[in-house]
N, CA, C and O atoms as a DFTB+ gen file, in Angstrom:
392 C
 N C O
     1  1     116.527      73.308      90.789
     2  2     115.743      74.434      90.330
     3  2     116.686      75.452      89.683
     4  3     117.708      75.813      90.267
     5  1     116.345      75.906      88.496
     6  2     117.183      76.885      87.824
     7  2     116.820      78.284      88.287
     8  3     115.696      78.556      88.706
     9  1     117.800      79.152      88.198
    10  2     117.604      80.531      88.626
    11  2     116.933      81.332      87.517
    12  3     117.179      81.097      86.334
    13  1     116.097      82.265      87.904
    14  2     115.400      83.139      86.955
    15  2     116.439      83.931      86.160
    16  3     117.412      84.410      86.741
    17  1     116.256      84.080      84.841
    18  2     117.225      84.819      84.022
    19  2     117.475      86.251      84.489
    20  3     118.561      86.788      84.272
    21  1     116.490      86.872      85.125
    22  2     116.674      88.243      85.610
    23  2     117.747      88.338      86.680
    24  3     118.290      89.417      86.917
    25  1     118.057      87.231      87.325
    26  2     119.075      87.234      88.384
    27  2     120.475      87.472      87.814
    28  3     121.407      87.761      88.564
    29  1     120.626      87.352      86.502
    30  2     121.937      87.570      85.877
    31  2     122.461      88.984      86.078
    32  3     123.666      89.210      85.963
    33  1     121.588      89.939      86.375
    34  2     122.041      91.326      86.527
    35  2     122.496      91.656      87.947
    36  3     123.020      92.743      88.186
    37  1     122.303      90.727      88.897
    38  2     122.669      91.004      90.292
    39  2     124.115      91.465      90.411
    40  3     125.042      90.769      89.996
    41  1     124.285      92.637      90.977
    42  2     125.617      93.155      91.256
    43  2     126.411      93.627      90.057
    44  3     127.624      93.807      90.172
    45  1     125.778      93.838      88.900
    46  2     126.536      94.246      87.721
    47  2     126.987      95.704      87.759
    48  3     127.904      96.075      87.026
    49  1     126.368      96.541      88.594
    50  2     126.791      97.941      88.712
    51  2     127.504      98.236      90.021
    52  3     128.050      99.325      90.203
    53  1     127.502      97.279      90.927
    54  2     128.158      97.491      92.215
    55  2     127.717      96.454      93.221
    56  3     126.760      95.713      92.995
    57  1     128.419      96.411      94.327
    58  2     128.139      95.433      95.379
    59  2     127.667      96.103      96.673
    60  3     127.637      95.465      97.725
    61  1     127.302      97.376      96.599
    62  2     126.976      98.155      97.791
    63  2     125.904      97.523      98.666
    64  3     125.981      97.597      99.892
    65  1     124.914      96.905      98.051
    66  2     123.816      96.349      98.841
    67  2     123.669      94.843      98.634
    68  3     122.588      94.287      98.830
    69  1     124.743      94.196      98.243
    70  2     124.726      92.748      98.071
    71  2     124.354      92.073      99.386
    72  3     124.848      92.440     100.452
    73  1     123.484      91.089      99.290
    74  2     123.047      90.357     100.469
    75  2     121.852      90.968     101.166
    76  3     121.313      90.369     102.097
    77  1     121.425      92.136     100.742
    78  2     120.266      92.792     101.349
    79  2     118.985      92.369     100.638
    80  3     118.970      92.168      99.424
    81  1     117.922      92.239     101.407
    82  2     116.602      91.931     100.859
    83  2     115.758      93.193     100.921
    84  3     115.726      93.885     101.938
    85  1     115.074      93.483      99.814
    86  2     114.226      94.666      99.732
    87  2     112.798      94.217      99.448
    88  3     112.555      93.479      98.493
    89  1     111.859      94.657     100.271
    90  2     110.437      94.431     100.015
    91  2     109.917      95.670      99.298
    92  3     109.806      96.739      99.900
    93  1     109.603      95.532      98.035
    94  2     109.111      96.644      97.225
    95  2     107.583      96.557      97.185
    96  3     107.020      95.676      96.535
    97  1     106.930      97.470      97.880
    98  2     105.469      97.466      97.991
    99  2     104.900      98.467      96.990
   100  3     105.064      99.677      97.148
   101  1     104.236      97.955      95.964
   102  2     103.727      98.792      94.881
   103  2     102.260      99.119      95.156
   104  3     101.443      98.226      95.381
   105  1     101.942     100.410      95.134
   106  2     100.571     100.859      95.387
   107  2      99.948     101.401      94.105
   108  3     100.555     101.343      93.035
   109  1      98.738     101.926      94.222
   110  2      97.998     102.395      93.064
   111  2      98.391     103.759      92.544
   112  3      97.676     104.321      91.714
   113  1      99.489     104.305      92.994
   114  2      99.956     105.595      92.497
   115  2     100.446     105.447      91.058
   116  3     100.920     104.381      90.664
   117  1     100.332     106.501      90.289
   118  2     100.803     106.457      88.905
   119  2     102.304     106.190      88.840
   120  3     102.809     105.733      87.814
   121  1     103.015     106.470      89.924
   122  2     104.459     106.203      89.934
   123  2     104.765     104.707      89.940
   124  3     105.931     104.320      89.862
   125  1     103.737     103.859      90.032
   126  2     103.944     102.406      89.978
   127  2     104.659     102.002      88.695
   128  3     105.377     101.002      88.677
   129  1     104.471     102.765      87.626
   130  2     105.112     102.408      86.362
   131  2     106.636     102.446      86.462
   132  3     107.318     101.859      85.622
   133  1     107.180     103.123      87.470
   134  2     108.629     103.202      87.641
   135  2     109.201     102.039      88.449
   136  3     110.420     101.884      88.530
   137  1     108.347     101.233      89.039
   138  2     108.813     100.154      89.921
   139  2     109.641      99.076      89.224
   140  3     110.597      98.586      89.826
   141  1     109.326      98.678      87.982
   142  2     110.212      97.699      87.346
   143  2     111.649      98.214      87.225
   144  3     112.593      97.468      87.486
   145  1     111.820      99.455      86.841
   146  2     113.168     100.025      86.734
   147  2     113.823     100.136      88.102
   148  3     115.021      99.882      88.230
   149  1     113.071     100.508      89.121
   150  2     113.613     100.588      90.473
   151  2     114.094      99.217      90.938
   152  3     115.185      99.092      91.496
   153  1     113.281      98.195      90.709
   154  2     113.675      96.833      91.097
   155  2     114.965      96.429      90.395
   156  3     115.871      95.882      91.025
   157  1     115.052      96.695      89.108
   158  2     116.249      96.322      88.337
   159  2     117.481      97.095      88.821
   160  3     118.570      96.528      88.910
   161  1     117.316      98.377      89.132
   162  2     118.450      99.176      89.614
   163  2     118.945      98.640      90.957
   164  3     120.152      98.518      91.168
   165  1     118.027      98.320      91.858
   166  2     118.417      97.747      93.149
   167  2     119.163      96.428      92.948
   168  3     120.160      96.161      93.619
   169  1     118.675      95.616      92.027
   170  2     119.335      94.336      91.746
   171  2     120.731      94.550      91.167
   172  3     121.664      93.824      91.511
   173  1     120.874      95.525      90.303
   174  2     122.191      95.791      89.701
   175  2     123.222      96.223      90.740
   176  3     124.427      96.170      90.494
   177  1     122.738      96.648      91.894
   178  2     123.645      97.000      92.989
   179  2     123.686      95.902      94.049
   180  3     124.236      96.098      95.132
   181  1     123.099      94.742      93.728
   182  2     123.258      93.560      94.554
   183  2     122.089      93.128      95.404
   184  3     122.157      92.062      96.016
   185  1     121.019      93.897      95.476
   186  2     119.889      93.554      96.355
   187  2     119.018      92.456      95.759
   188  3     118.911      92.315      94.541
   189  1     118.411      91.698      96.628
   190  2     117.390      90.717      96.260
   191  2     116.050      91.416      96.484
   192  3     115.769      91.855      97.599
   193  1     115.216      91.527      95.442
   194  2     113.983      92.306      95.512
   195  2     112.761      91.385      95.504
   196  3     112.640      90.490      94.668
   197  1     111.865      91.628      96.453
   198  2     110.602      90.894      96.557
   199  2     109.475      91.910      96.447
   200  3     109.449      92.897      97.183
   201  1     108.541      91.669      95.527
   202  2     107.495      92.643      95.235
   203  2     106.156      92.240      95.838
   204  3     105.735      91.086      95.761
   205  1     105.502      93.227      96.440
   206  2     104.145      93.098      96.959
   207  2     103.310      94.139      96.227
   208  3     103.678      95.313      96.192
   209  1     102.181      93.721      95.640
   210  2     101.361      94.644      94.856
   211  2      99.943      94.730      95.404
   212  3      99.307      93.713      95.681
   213  1      99.456      95.963      95.556
   214  2      98.066      96.172      95.957
   215  2      97.167      95.895      94.748
   216  3      97.641      95.912      93.612
   217  1      95.884      95.642      94.981
   218  2      94.969      95.427      93.854
   219  2      94.939      96.613      92.883
   220  3      94.891      96.410      91.669
   221  1      94.966      97.835      93.397
   222  2      94.917      98.994      92.494
   223  2      96.200      99.153      91.692
   224  3      96.162      99.665      90.573
   225  1      97.322      98.731      92.230
   226  2      98.579      98.818      91.465
   227  2      98.538      97.899      90.254
   228  3      99.183      98.164      89.239
   229  1      97.771      96.814      90.367
   230  2      97.670      95.856      89.266
   231  2      96.845      96.396      88.103
   232  3      96.841      95.810      87.020
   233  1      96.140      97.518      88.320
   234  2      95.449      98.199      87.226
   235  2      96.414      99.054      86.416
   236  3      96.092      99.476      85.305
   237  1      97.589      99.309      86.965
   238  2      98.582     100.159      86.304
   239  2      99.671      99.317      85.649
   240  3     100.017      99.539      84.488
   241  1     100.212      98.352      86.389
   242  2     101.207      97.432      85.829
   243  2     100.819      96.007      86.211
   244  3     100.177      95.790      87.239
   245  1     101.199      95.058      85.404
   246  2     100.829      93.657      85.638
   247  2     101.858      92.972      86.537
   248  3     103.051      93.254      86.430
   249  1     101.414      92.080      87.417
   250  2     102.356      91.352      88.271
   251  2     103.429      90.580      87.489
   252  3     104.544      90.404      87.981
   253  1     103.098      90.122      86.279
   254  2     104.107      89.417      85.474
   255  2     105.301      90.311      85.160
   256  3     106.436      89.838      85.096
   257  1     105.046      91.592      84.965
   258  2     106.137      92.531      84.704
   259  2     107.061      92.622      85.909
   260  3     108.282      92.642      85.756
   261  1     106.490      92.678      87.098
   262  2     107.315      92.763      88.304
   263  2     108.040      91.448      88.580
   264  3     109.145      91.455      89.122
   265  1     107.433      90.324      88.214
   266  2     108.140      89.050      88.364
   267  2     109.333      89.004      87.422
   268  3     110.415      88.557      87.802
   269  1     109.137      89.464      86.198
   270  2     110.262      89.534      85.265
   271  2     111.337      90.474      85.806
   272  3     112.524      90.150      85.767
   273  1     110.922      91.634      86.309
   274  2     111.880      92.641      86.773
   275  2     112.689      92.163      87.966
   276  3     113.890      92.426      88.041
   277  1     112.056      91.467      88.897
   278  2     112.737      91.082      90.140
   279  2     113.282      89.663      90.133
   280  3     114.194      89.337      90.893
   281  1     112.726      88.829      89.280
   282  2     113.150      87.432      89.270
   283  2     112.547      86.616      90.397
   284  3     112.939      85.468      90.608
   285  1     111.601      87.189      91.122
   286  2     110.934      86.498      92.228
   287  2     109.425      86.548      92.033
   288  3     108.909      87.487      91.427
   289  1     108.708      85.535      92.547
   290  2     107.247      85.582      92.471
   291  2     106.713      86.829      93.174
   292  3     107.288      87.294      94.158
   293  1     105.619      87.356      92.663
   294  2     105.016      88.575      93.200
   295  2     103.861      88.201      94.127
   296  3     103.047      87.337      93.801
   297  1     103.798      88.850      95.268
   298  2     102.693      88.654      96.201
   299  2     101.615      89.681      95.858
   300  3     101.852      90.887      95.938
   301  1     100.437      89.202      95.477
   302  2      99.345      90.101      95.097
   303  2      98.216      90.105      96.116
   304  3      97.260      90.869      95.988
   305  1      98.329      89.252      97.123
   306  2      97.293      89.188      98.148
   307  2      97.925      88.673      99.436
   308  3      98.647      87.675      99.429
   309  1      97.650      89.352     100.526
   310  2      98.127      88.878     101.822
   311  2      97.081      87.937     102.397
   312  3      95.890      88.247     102.428
   313  1      97.547      86.794     102.847
   314  2      96.653      85.772     103.386
   315  2      97.078      85.441     104.811
   316  3      97.885      86.156     105.405
   317  1      96.549      84.385     105.343
   318  2      96.929      83.932     106.673
   319  2      98.362      83.433     106.745
   320  3      98.874      83.158     107.830
   321  1      99.006      83.314     105.599
   322  2     100.409      82.876     105.572
   323  2     101.365      84.010     105.922
   324  3     102.578      83.803     105.966
   325  1     100.845      85.179     106.167
   326  2     101.612      86.393     106.491
   327  2     102.864      86.526     105.616
   328  3     103.992      86.607     106.103
   329  1     102.616      86.543     104.320
   330  2     103.688      86.568     103.332
   331  2     104.708      87.674     103.572
   332  3     105.908      87.470     103.392
   333  1     104.228      88.840     103.977
   334  2     105.128      89.974     104.171
   335  2     106.056      89.762     105.357
   336  3     107.131      90.360     105.403
   337  1     105.675      88.937     106.307
   338  2     106.533      88.651     107.454
   339  2     107.351      87.393     107.196
   340  3     108.516      87.313     107.586
   341  1     106.741      86.414     106.540
   342  2     107.413      85.147     106.265
   343  2     108.559      85.298     105.271
   344  3     109.363      84.380     105.112
   345  1     108.643      86.434     104.607
   346  2     109.712      86.672     103.639
   347  2     111.071      86.386     104.241
   348  3     111.922      85.776     103.593
   349  1     111.281      86.810     105.447
   350  2     112.565      86.553     106.102
   351  2     112.448      86.847     107.581
   352  3     111.425      87.324     108.071
   353  1     113.509      86.552     108.258
   354  2     113.646      86.901     109.666
   355  2     113.584      88.429     109.759
   356  3     114.231      89.107     108.961
   357  1     112.830      88.989     110.704
   358  2     112.752      90.451     110.812
   359  2     114.117      91.122     110.941
   360  3     114.269      92.289     110.580
   361  1     115.098      90.405     111.444
   362  2     116.437      90.974     111.558
   363  2     117.163      91.003     110.220
   364  3     118.206      91.646     110.098
   365  1     116.622      90.311     109.208
   366  2     117.303      90.218     107.921
   367  2     116.739      91.149     106.858
   368  3     117.450      91.501     105.916
   369  1     115.479      91.555     106.984
   370  2     114.916      92.427     105.962
   371  2     115.601      93.785     106.058
   372  3     115.649      94.388     107.130
   373  1     116.115      94.250     104.966
   374  2     116.943      95.439     104.975
   375  2     116.169      96.720     104.722
   376  3     116.480      97.764     105.294
   377  1     115.156      96.638     103.861
   378  2     114.495      97.862     103.439
   379  2     113.104      97.536     102.933
   380  3     112.905      96.548     102.225
   381  1     112.157      98.359     103.293
   382  2     110.807      98.246     102.755
   383  2     110.516      99.547     102.026
   384  3     110.547     100.621     102.626
   385  1     110.235      99.451     100.735
   386  2     109.919     100.624      99.923
   387  2     108.445     100.597      99.583
   388  3     107.941      99.606      99.053
   389  1     107.749     101.687      99.888
   390  2     106.318     101.765      99.598
   391  2     106.074     102.910      98.637
   392  3     104.932     103.161      98.253
């Protein structure tokens, strides 16, 4: 499996948060438009970013934009698979941004 091209920016501005996983939870606030840049900035400092989007946030920005920004598939609906928990071991998730 090839790596998403967006992963090329990982750690290009620093290694401060290399190895950390960030769950970026995008809501219906107008500030959702800033989330692609936030994801990219976190990645440039080494973080792996996983995006979760509420239905109302998808009226502001499209999930494809966040997939491009983070290089990871976007979760747009929580199901019985408990995607937000299955992301990683609870001891490994570093930060949840809402």
